[in-house]
C-alpha positions in Angstrom: -186.4 -99.5 159.7 -186.7 -96.2 160.9 -184.8 -95.4 157.4 -186.7 -96.8 155.3 -189.7 -95.0 157.0 -188.2 -92.2 157.2 -186.8 -92.6 153.3 -190.1 -93.1 152.2 -192.2 -90.7 153.5 -189.6 -88.5 152.1 -190.0 -89.1 149.2 -194.0 -89.3 149.2 -193.8 -85.5 150.1 -191.1 -84.5 148.1 -193.3 -86.1 145.2 -196.0 -84.3 145.9 -194.7 -80.9 146.7 -193.0 -81.5 143.6 -196.5 -82.1 142.0 -198.5 -79.2 143.5 -195.6 -77.0 142.8 -195.7 -78.0 139.1 -199.4 -77.2 138.8 -199.2 -74.0 139.1 -197.1 -73.2 136.8 -199.1 -75.5 133.7 -199.7 -78.9 133.4 -198.4 -81.7 130.9 -194.8 -81.0 130.5 -194.5 -78.9 133.7 -196.0 -81.5 136.0 -193.5 -83.9 134.7 -190.9 -82.1 135.7 -192.3 -81.1 138.8 -192.7 -84.7 140.2 -189.3 -85.8 138.9 -188.3 -82.6 140.7 -190.1 -83.4 144.1 -188.9 -87.2 143.9 -185.6 -86.2 143.5 -185.6 -84.1 146.3 -187.5 -86.5 148.5 -184.6 -88.9 148.2 -182.3 -86.2 148.9 -183.9 -85.1 152.0 -184.0 -88.9 153.2 -180.6 -89.6 152.8 -179.6 -86.0 154.4 -181.9 -87.6 157.6 -180.3 -90.5 157.9 -176.5 -88.8 157.5 -177.8 -86.3 160.3 -178.8 -89.1 162.4 -175.5 -91.0 161.7 -177.4 -93.2 160.0 -175.1 -92.9 156.8 -171.3 -92.0 155.3 -171.2 -89.6 152.8 -169.8 -92.6 150.7 -172.8 -94.2 151.8 -175.1 -91.2 150.8 -174.1 -91.0 147.2 -174.5 -94.6 146.9 -177.7 -94.8 148.0 -178.5 -91.5 145.9 -177.0 -93.6 142.8 -179.9 -96.1 143.3 -182.5 -94.1 144.4 -182.5 -91.9 141.2 -181.7 -95.1 139.1 -185.2 -96.0 140.2 -186.6 -92.8 139.5 -185.3 -92.7 136.1 -186.3 -96.0 135.5 -189.9 -95.2 136.2 -190.3 -92.3 134.6 -188.8 -90.2 131.7 -188.6 -85.5 131.8 -190.8 -84.0 129.0 -189.3 -84.2 125.3 -187.4 -80.8 125.0 -187.3 -80.0 128.5 -183.4 -79.0 130.2 -183.7 -81.6 133.3 -180.7 -82.2 135.6 -180.6 -85.3 137.5 -178.8 -84.9 140.7 -176.1 -87.6 141.0 -174.4 -86.9 144.6 -174.5 -85.2 147.9 -173.2 -82.2 146.3 -175.8 -81.9 143.9 -178.6 -82.7 146.6 -177.5 -79.8 148.4 -177.5 -77.3 145.4 -181.1 -78.6 144.6 -182.5 -78.1 148.1 -180.9 -74.7 148.4 -182.9 -74.1 145.2 -186.0 -75.4 146.3 -185.8 -73.3 149.8 -184.6 -70.0 147.9 -187.9 -70.8 145.5 -190.7 -71.6 148.2 -189.2 -68.6 150.1 -189.6 -66.2 147.1 -193.3 -67.5 147.0 -193.9 -66.2 150.1 
């Protein structure tokens, strides 16, 4: 139950942050892509937190990410004519989170 709450909070926070950052770039295409990136980042941070707490194995992380990203794909579509990379596994998550942290550090 605790893991589910953490996952939901991370998804909500990630989506909100992604949407907020996208509004700084522009509305429409930027906002749509930002929300998708934020949702994926939230899923990544949620499973990373669960793994760090010893609640998930690496294999389970990939399974849960696959399911979560599948739901995100089913609920939304990336803007047309915009290069978009879907997260597929734990390594992709680590790369995405590192890029977001790097971008956040550049803004400060």
